[in-house]
N, C-alpha and C positions, 0 to 999 in steps of 0.2 A: 389347435389341431382337432380335426373331427375324429370320431372313433374309426371311421373307415380308413382314413389316411394313417392313423396310428397303427392299425392292424397291418396295412401294407408295408410300412416301414419295419415292423417287427419281423414280418415274413421275409422281407428282403435281407435283413441281417442274418436270419437263420440260414437262409440259402447261401449267403456269402460264407458263413462259417463252415457249412457242410462242404462247399467247394474247396475251401482252404484246407480242410481236413483230408479230403480226397487227394488233393495235390501233394500233400505231405506224404501220403502213403505211396504215391507213384514215385516220388523222389527216393524214398527209403527202399523201395523195391529195386530201383535201378542202381543204387549205391554199390552192392556187392559185385556188379559187373565190372566196375572200374578197378577193383582190387586185384584182378588176375595179373596185371602187368607188374606187380611188385615182386621183386626177387626174394626167394626163400633164403633164410639164414643158413650159413654153413656151420659146421660143427665148431670151427674156430671162433666164429662170431658169437655162438651161443655160450662158449666158455669164457670169453674175455671179460675182464672186469669193466663194469659200466659206471659204477659209482666212484666219483673222485671228490675228495674233500679239499676243494680249492679254497683260496682266501675268501672268495665270495660266499661260499657255503659256511665257512667258519664264522664270518661276520653275521650271517643270518642266524646261526645258532646262538651266538653271543647276544645279539640284540633281542632275540625272542626267548632267551634263557632256556635253551634245550640242553 
């Protein structure tokens, strides 16, 4: 490769990464807009027990020695 071609390819990669980064920012900025449709938790849902020690969980604890 010549020096000129090498510089072009490096510049192209940098531009690609910049565009990729800018695209990620746009997706991140749009993400909170979709969350408005989610229903809020009621008081009963906030107070209910969520953790259940099932057989699967007990096996995990036993195998990993917790």
